[in-house]
C-alpha positions as MATLAB code, in Angstrom:
seq = 'MIRAFAGAGGKTAMIKEYAQRFRDEGRSVLICTSTRMYKEDDTVITDDADEIIEGLRAGRILMAGTDCGEKIGPLSMETYYRVSSAADETLIEADGSKHLPLKMPAEFEPVIYDNVDEVIIVYGLHSLGMKAEEAVHRFVLAEERGIMRRGDVICAEDITRIIRAGYMEKNFMDMKVSLRGAGYRNLYERALASVIDSGLSPEILDKRWFDGKPLLAVCGGGHISQQIVKIASCLDFRIRVIDDREEFADRKRFPLADDVICDSFDNLEKHMEDGAYYVIVTRGHRDDRLCLEKIIRTDASYIGMIGSRAKVSGTFELMEKAGFSKDELDRVHAPVGLEIGASTPSEIAVSILAEIILEKNKESFSSASGELLMSKEEGVLCIISGKTGSSPRGVGSMMLVTENGIIDSIGGGALEAQVIEDARKCTEACEKVYSLESGGSLGMICGGTNRVLIIPLKRRI';
ca = [
     -19.590   -7.914  -61.318;
     -19.103  -10.314  -58.410;
     -19.890   -9.087  -54.889;
     -19.324  -11.011  -51.663;
     -21.302  -10.031  -48.559;
     -19.639  -10.568  -45.184;
     -20.190   -9.370  -41.642;
     -23.311   -9.371  -39.537;
     -27.040  -10.011  -39.734;
     -28.853   -8.335  -42.611;
     -26.734   -9.787  -45.412;
     -29.528  -11.834  -46.991;
     -31.972   -8.924  -46.990;
     -29.313   -6.685  -48.510;
     -28.493   -9.276  -51.165;
     -32.181   -9.391  -52.116;
     -32.286   -5.613  -52.364;
     -29.263   -5.570  -54.653;
     -30.697   -8.407  -56.720;
     -34.048   -6.707  -57.279;
     -32.401   -3.449  -58.264;
     -30.171   -5.213  -60.795;
     -33.107   -7.227  -62.113;
     -35.130   -4.026  -62.576;
     -32.225   -2.728  -64.646;
     -32.446   -5.766  -66.915;
     -29.444   -7.700  -65.625;
     -29.246  -11.410  -64.852;
     -28.525  -12.096  -61.174;
     -27.026  -15.182  -59.532;
     -27.253  -15.585  -55.740;
     -25.081  -18.241  -54.110;
     -22.960  -18.831  -51.033;
     -19.401  -19.752  -50.137;
     -20.526  -21.050  -46.713;
     -24.189  -21.704  -45.853;
     -27.344  -19.772  -46.679;
     -31.038  -20.304  -45.895;
     -33.119  -21.649  -48.787;
     -35.885  -19.689  -50.470;
     -38.965  -21.337  -51.991;
     -37.603  -20.957  -55.513;
     -33.988  -21.925  -54.740;
     -32.484  -24.238  -57.348;
     -30.784  -27.165  -55.617;
     -28.179  -28.262  -58.117;
     -24.507  -28.227  -58.977;
     -25.239  -28.461  -62.687;
     -23.742  -25.378  -64.350;
     -25.813  -25.792  -67.530;
     -29.072  -25.838  -65.553;
     -28.097  -22.682  -63.671;
     -26.995  -20.867  -66.835;
     -30.293  -21.782  -68.519;
     -32.157  -20.227  -65.605;
     -30.060  -17.063  -65.839;
     -30.851  -16.770  -69.541;
     -34.533  -16.761  -68.654;
     -33.911  -13.358  -67.079;
     -34.690  -14.292  -63.506;
     -33.033  -13.808  -60.140;
     -31.665  -17.269  -59.529;
     -30.487  -18.605  -56.157;
     -28.535  -21.820  -56.489;
     -26.543  -24.136  -54.247;
     -26.064  -27.654  -53.013;
     -28.417  -29.339  -50.561;
     -27.587  -28.855  -46.863;
     -30.982  -29.430  -45.244;
     -32.739  -26.135  -44.503;
     -29.775  -24.308  -45.978;
     -27.836  -24.450  -49.220;
     -24.115  -24.992  -49.428;
     -21.538  -23.744  -51.924;
     -21.382  -24.815  -55.542;
     -18.337  -26.767  -56.652;
     -15.567  -24.432  -57.748;
     -15.817  -25.613  -61.367;
     -19.539  -24.850  -61.440;
     -19.095  -21.587  -59.566;
     -16.519  -20.199  -62.008;
     -18.703  -21.088  -65.017;
     -21.961  -19.659  -63.702;
     -20.431  -16.514  -62.171;
     -18.926  -15.768  -65.591;
     -22.328  -16.235  -67.226;
     -24.257  -13.958  -64.835;
     -24.286  -10.170  -65.192;
     -24.241   -9.904  -61.414;
     -23.184  -12.506  -58.853;
     -24.036  -11.965  -55.189;
     -22.375  -14.280  -52.660;
     -23.204  -14.707  -48.996;
     -19.717  -15.287  -47.614;
     -20.165  -15.207  -43.848;
     -22.495  -16.355  -41.074;
     -23.517  -14.385  -38.000;
     -26.393  -16.225  -36.245;
     -28.597  -13.204  -37.128;
     -26.660  -10.952  -34.725;
     -26.020   -7.325  -35.744;
     -22.209   -7.405  -35.328;
     -19.521  -10.029  -35.811;
     -15.902  -10.646  -34.869;
     -14.811  -13.164  -37.526;
     -12.512  -16.088  -36.926;
      -9.272  -16.377  -38.900;
     -10.927  -18.532  -41.565;
     -13.817  -16.088  -42.106;
     -15.174  -14.753  -44.386;
     -14.793  -17.180  -47.291;
     -13.961  -14.978  -50.302;
     -13.394  -16.438  -53.757;
     -10.419  -15.127  -55.712;
     -12.520  -13.656  -58.572;
     -14.627  -11.402  -56.320;
     -14.621   -7.725  -57.379;
     -16.047   -6.178  -54.212;
     -16.337   -7.301  -50.584;
     -19.244   -5.637  -48.790;
     -19.001   -5.652  -44.987;
     -22.472   -5.485  -43.429;
     -23.084   -4.218  -39.885;
     -26.312   -3.638  -37.968;
     -27.193   -0.225  -36.556;
     -29.777   -1.910  -34.325;
     -26.797   -3.068  -32.225;
     -26.705    0.412  -30.652;
     -27.698    0.191  -26.996;
     -27.384   -3.612  -26.863;
     -25.011   -5.400  -24.511;
     -21.856   -6.430  -26.335;
     -22.190  -10.142  -25.584;
     -25.755  -10.079  -26.963;
     -24.899   -8.111  -30.108;
     -21.635   -9.647  -31.331;
     -21.321  -13.065  -32.941;
     -18.105  -14.707  -31.694;
     -18.022  -12.147  -28.883;
     -15.300  -14.107  -27.078;
     -12.867  -13.256  -29.903;
     -13.570   -9.541  -29.444;
     -13.143   -9.940  -25.683;
      -9.827  -11.783  -26.100;
      -8.491   -8.962  -28.274;
      -9.520   -6.325  -25.723;
     -11.954   -4.636  -28.110;
     -14.878   -4.847  -25.681;
     -15.859   -6.415  -22.399;
     -18.888   -8.341  -21.219;
     -21.543   -5.868  -20.089;
     -20.370   -3.047  -22.371;
     -23.203   -1.243  -24.123;
     -22.626   -0.865  -27.852;
     -22.072    2.710  -29.050;
     -21.239    4.047  -32.511;
     -17.485    3.946  -31.871;
     -17.736    0.246  -30.910;
     -19.234   -0.522  -34.319;
     -16.291    1.038  -36.136;
     -13.780   -0.652  -33.813;
     -15.151   -4.127  -34.427;
     -15.371   -3.572  -38.199;
     -11.811   -2.297  -38.301;
     -10.353   -5.054  -36.119;
     -12.487   -7.859  -37.527;
     -12.528   -7.117  -41.237;
     -10.510   -4.110  -42.393;
      -7.281   -5.684  -41.155;
      -7.853   -8.782  -43.287;
      -6.146   -9.226  -46.640;
      -8.698   -8.991  -49.447;
      -5.964   -8.630  -52.060;
      -6.882   -5.957  -54.618;
     -10.622   -6.267  -54.098;
     -12.695   -3.191  -53.369;
     -13.950   -3.203  -49.769;
     -17.137   -1.308  -48.867;
     -19.136   -0.873  -45.686;
     -22.926   -0.994  -45.606;
     -25.087   -0.329  -42.571;
     -28.318   -2.282  -42.107;
     -31.166   -2.303  -39.626;
     -31.367    1.436  -39.005;
     -34.468    2.623  -37.180;
     -34.408    6.415  -37.342;
     -32.799    9.430  -39.011;
     -29.792    9.417  -36.692;
     -28.964    5.824  -37.573;
     -29.488    6.502  -41.306;
     -27.012    9.387  -41.076;
     -24.611    7.359  -38.936;
     -24.577    4.550  -41.518;
     -23.635    7.028  -44.250;
     -20.883    8.520  -42.081;
     -19.386    5.106  -41.255;
     -19.734    3.883  -44.855;
     -17.821    6.972  -46.001;
     -14.942    6.254  -43.626;
     -15.584    9.199  -41.297;
     -15.495    8.997  -37.510;
     -18.966    8.560  -35.972;
     -17.945   11.136  -33.362;
     -18.705   13.937  -35.835;
     -22.414   13.256  -35.278;
     -24.026   14.409  -32.032;
     -27.053   12.237  -31.291;
     -28.708   15.156  -29.471;
     -29.163   16.926  -32.809;
     -31.709   14.254  -33.694;
     -33.790   14.434  -30.541;
     -36.357   16.713  -32.109;
     -37.604   20.016  -30.850;
     -37.441   20.191  -27.048;
     -40.641   20.250  -25.044;
     -41.798   23.505  -23.447;
     -44.291   22.491  -20.750;
     -46.402   25.299  -19.339;
     -48.066   24.395  -16.029;
     -51.131   26.628  -15.854;
     -53.502   27.990  -18.464;
     -53.939   31.640  -17.504;
     -53.309   34.916  -19.355;
     -49.514   34.757  -19.099;
     -49.566   31.175  -20.375;
     -51.522   32.291  -23.436;
     -48.850   34.852  -24.281;
     -46.023   32.369  -23.609;
     -47.572   29.899  -26.061;
     -48.232   32.583  -28.662;
     -44.614   33.773  -28.685;
     -43.050   30.322  -28.202;
     -44.886   29.041  -31.289;
     -42.390   31.079  -33.348;
     -39.451   29.328  -31.638;
     -38.009   25.814  -31.826;
     -40.235   24.110  -29.254;
     -43.019   21.609  -28.972;
     -45.526   23.222  -26.612;
     -47.639   21.484  -24.001;
     -50.105   23.276  -21.717;
     -51.374   21.554  -18.566;
     -54.167   22.818  -16.298;
     -56.668   21.110  -14.022;
     -59.575   23.325  -15.090;
     -61.510   22.410  -18.245;
     -62.275   26.026  -19.089;
     -58.548   26.850  -19.053;
     -57.218   23.621  -20.589;
     -59.155   24.445  -23.734;
     -57.796   24.053  -27.261;
     -59.604   27.253  -28.257;
     -57.482   29.178  -25.744;
     -54.255   27.623  -27.047;
     -54.630   26.973  -30.788;
     -50.846   27.147  -31.296;
     -49.946   24.544  -28.651;
     -49.102   20.987  -29.684;
     -50.850   19.503  -26.643;
     -53.464   20.932  -24.275;
     -54.038   18.624  -21.322;
     -56.696   18.825  -18.626;
     -55.515   16.830  -15.618;
     -54.753   17.252  -11.939;
     -51.248   18.501  -11.176;
     -51.035   15.462   -8.884;
     -50.652   13.502  -12.153;
     -48.023   15.782  -13.656;
     -45.494   12.933  -13.959;
     -47.605   11.385  -16.723;
     -47.073   14.469  -18.898;
     -43.368   15.102  -18.244;
     -40.426   14.341  -20.560;
     -36.676   14.068  -20.120;
     -34.849   17.326  -20.832;
     -38.009   19.439  -21.065;
     -38.260   23.162  -20.285;
     -40.839   23.891  -17.565;
     -42.625   27.134  -16.765;
     -44.773   27.033  -13.628;
     -47.543   29.647  -13.788;
     -50.512   28.033  -12.046;
     -53.312   29.893  -10.336;
     -51.915   29.622   -6.806;
     -49.005   28.952   -4.462;
     -50.140   25.418   -3.612;
     -50.163   24.189   -7.213;
     -46.919   26.045   -8.010;
     -45.191   24.215   -5.183;
     -46.796   20.869   -6.131;
     -45.518   21.190   -9.710;
     -42.068   22.328   -8.590;
     -41.669   19.384   -6.212;
     -42.453   16.953   -9.036;
     -40.161   18.634  -11.572;
     -37.152   19.633   -9.474;
     -35.651   16.141   -9.167;
     -35.912   15.373  -12.891;
     -33.319   16.159  -15.583;
     -35.292   19.200  -16.729;
     -33.294   21.574  -18.927;
     -34.990   24.601  -17.370;
     -37.356   25.213  -14.445;
     -38.964   28.599  -14.037;
     -41.600   29.579  -11.450;
     -43.541   32.826  -11.395;
     -44.072   34.808   -8.199;
     -42.850   37.677   -6.104;
     -39.561   37.386   -4.267;
     -41.460   37.012   -0.981;
     -43.610   34.205   -2.400;
     -40.596   32.427   -3.868;
     -38.656   32.753   -0.621;
     -41.573   31.318    1.355;
     -42.017   28.410   -1.059;
     -38.305   27.559   -0.945;
     -38.296   27.684    2.848;
     -41.132   25.146    3.006;
     -39.385   22.898    0.481;
     -36.101   22.968    2.412;
     -38.002   21.842    5.495;
     -39.478   19.030    3.363;
     -35.979   17.796    2.494;
     -35.113   19.565   -0.753;
     -31.502   20.739   -0.872;
     -30.181   24.203   -1.633;
     -28.467   22.846   -4.743;
     -31.803   21.562   -6.013;
     -33.534   24.868   -5.335;
     -30.704   26.780   -7.018;
     -31.775   25.127  -10.306;
     -35.027   27.087  -10.246;
     -35.330   30.423  -12.043;
     -37.563   32.300   -9.640;
     -38.848   34.855   -9.961;
     -38.959   33.639  -13.539;
     -37.682   35.650  -16.513;
     -34.953   38.176  -17.258;
     -35.047   41.549  -15.536;
     -36.403   43.776  -18.305;
     -39.005   45.666  -16.292;
     -41.844   43.536  -17.694;
     -45.339   44.309  -16.441;
     -47.956   43.129  -18.974;
     -48.614   39.421  -19.705;
     -46.951   39.798  -23.113;
     -43.851   41.460  -21.645;
     -43.628   38.835  -18.897;
     -43.845   36.118  -21.568;
     -41.008   37.790  -23.503;
     -38.822   37.911  -20.385;
     -39.490   34.239  -19.591;
     -38.783   33.014  -23.124;
     -35.677   35.186  -23.383;
     -34.328   33.493  -20.272;
     -35.184   30.046  -21.661;
     -33.439   30.845  -24.956;
     -30.382   32.020  -23.044;
     -30.217   28.712  -21.167;
     -31.065   26.546  -24.172;
     -28.418   28.007  -26.431;
     -25.575   27.475  -23.975;
     -25.262   23.991  -25.481;
     -25.867   22.345  -28.845;
     -29.522   21.546  -29.417;
     -31.797   20.110  -32.036;
     -34.235   22.191  -34.034;
     -35.282   19.466  -36.447;
     -38.978   19.280  -37.206;
     -41.039   16.147  -36.793;
     -41.436   16.044  -40.576;
     -37.672   15.844  -41.072;
     -37.063   13.341  -38.269;
     -39.809   11.028  -39.560;
     -38.913   11.365  -43.242;
     -38.091    8.145  -45.118;
     -37.141   10.012  -48.301;
     -33.807    9.586  -49.989;
     -31.781   12.766  -50.109;
     -28.861   14.585  -48.552;
     -28.908   15.653  -44.915;
     -27.094   18.927  -44.160;
     -26.202   19.769  -40.543;
     -24.419   22.783  -39.070;
     -21.721   20.982  -37.058;
     -19.759   24.023  -35.891;
     -19.565   27.781  -36.257;
     -17.557   30.839  -35.373;
     -18.805   34.404  -35.303;
     -22.281   35.334  -36.458;
     -24.590   32.739  -37.997;
     -28.333   32.651  -38.664;
     -28.828   29.190  -37.090;
     -27.171   27.252  -34.307;
     -25.113   24.081  -34.217;
     -27.355   21.070  -34.839;
     -29.666   22.894  -37.252;
     -30.369   20.688  -40.241;
     -32.215   20.372  -43.514;
     -32.895   17.508  -45.917;
     -32.341   18.135  -49.622;
     -34.505   15.717  -51.615;
     -35.130   15.290  -55.312;
     -38.424   17.151  -55.010;
     -37.679   19.841  -52.452;
     -36.225   20.930  -49.116;
     -37.332   19.987  -45.598;
     -36.393   22.497  -42.860;
     -33.626   25.105  -43.065;
     -30.095   25.877  -41.882;
     -30.644   29.635  -42.115;
     -31.598   30.581  -45.653;
     -29.774   33.101  -47.810;
     -26.539   32.601  -49.723;
     -25.159   30.033  -47.275;
     -28.153   27.728  -47.607;
     -28.243   28.130  -51.384;
     -24.580   27.111  -51.678;
     -25.036   24.143  -49.321;
     -28.024   22.937  -51.353;
     -25.973   23.175  -54.546;
     -23.104   21.237  -52.955;
     -25.487   18.653  -51.488;
     -26.941   17.824  -54.891;
     -23.420   16.944  -56.106;
     -22.418   14.941  -53.016;
     -22.024   11.150  -53.157;
     -20.151   10.486  -49.900;
     -20.515   12.024  -46.442;
     -18.147   14.947  -45.890;
     -17.726   18.127  -43.851;
     -17.283   21.474  -45.602;
     -16.377   24.903  -44.217;
     -18.191   27.998  -45.487;
     -16.783   31.480  -44.875;
     -19.229   34.231  -43.957;
     -16.557   36.917  -44.153;
     -16.918   40.009  -46.317;
     -15.423   39.360  -49.710;
     -15.840   35.607  -49.393;
     -17.357   33.446  -52.088;
     -20.816   33.697  -50.516;
     -20.806   37.498  -50.569;
     -21.893   37.693  -46.915;
     -20.776   40.223  -44.304;
     -21.859   38.379  -41.127;
     -18.318   37.338  -40.267;
     -17.163   33.937  -39.089;
     -17.528   30.453  -40.551;
     -19.974   27.550  -40.638;
     -18.936   23.918  -40.739;
     -21.595   21.821  -42.435;
     -21.872   18.050  -42.546;
     -23.236   16.905  -45.884;
     -24.535   13.343  -45.558;
     -26.191   11.423  -48.400;
     -28.987    9.205  -47.126;
     -28.323    6.955  -50.072;
     -29.559    3.737  -51.494;
     -27.453    0.768  -50.552;
     -26.124    0.403  -54.102;
];
């Protein structure tokens, strides 16, 4: 089998990965180039076919080429044809990219020999968030074709556009053409690589699903805060409690919280996060207002402040005089919580968390655990990408099906069992629809449907 690697930075590392896997399987492996390639310590500098074939017979991974200084150049065509026929696997670096994660090739690139079986187009996921002119080799060619402009920030759709325009429109005759993502840094990018490699649109993945559980920050460590943390620990939140009193900011009082912080509310900014849900329940009006003034101009997903209507009205009046607008104050849920006639700390906590859930579930959200998001295991990622009617979990809920088990859940029951079964058979990313109607194949009576993305987090080979 002869494979040519083209595209962006990461080709050499990928070639080495392929080579080691083939070597472990007992196959002889030749590495060479049709352009230029950096030397390794054990590179054989020769154009002698007999010498190369002898090295292959010794059962080693053999990199060979002609001398070009710090790089090797291509073998003569006569030598290349002989040695590629003798090797079980031939891996060819067929493109240069100046180590950049994306490339717009010139007309003469890549250099693909006529006996190649598969062309593998490599692209770098670490291009995401980079400026186009800093991420793309031969950027001017992409700019001339109107694919991107100087100053554009690379997004997932840009990656597919440049691959399609730069490589998929080229004539590779009857050769198989595959895409392979490299340089991914997190679970989202691992999933995105599988989606792109499978020919699906990257738009089917919502990056927010991979943000992890949202932060619930409770400002104040009193009795109501204890009940909020106790109940919220059963929900999809990371929980942080902040109080300026050591006896209240005590891990023993909040064993179910992820973080318990003792610090002045003057320093609240140090403990805030984008998109967090804030509940202000400090011991007094002054600290409530101090916290609110620091939070209100952030992109908080929810701001709730405890207090009577008179107290809230007085606080808002002072803040308006201090320059806060009515639109800003309208973001605040105060008095906090749904009107359910709550009176005890536990009931007040229920009303507050019910209101937060109502706000949170108006949009897609992530419920992935830290274990799933940090997992490096191979497996199949399953994500609820859409639903109608009743469903046990929301859009963005995900689980990872590995060889040895399951991480997280998309709702359990017959639906999850069927998705797990399908995931174990899946080799390419796809989206499947599962009916929850009575009489359907799952035997459920909830009603509605679930769309589930099934995404192998596969080995490169």
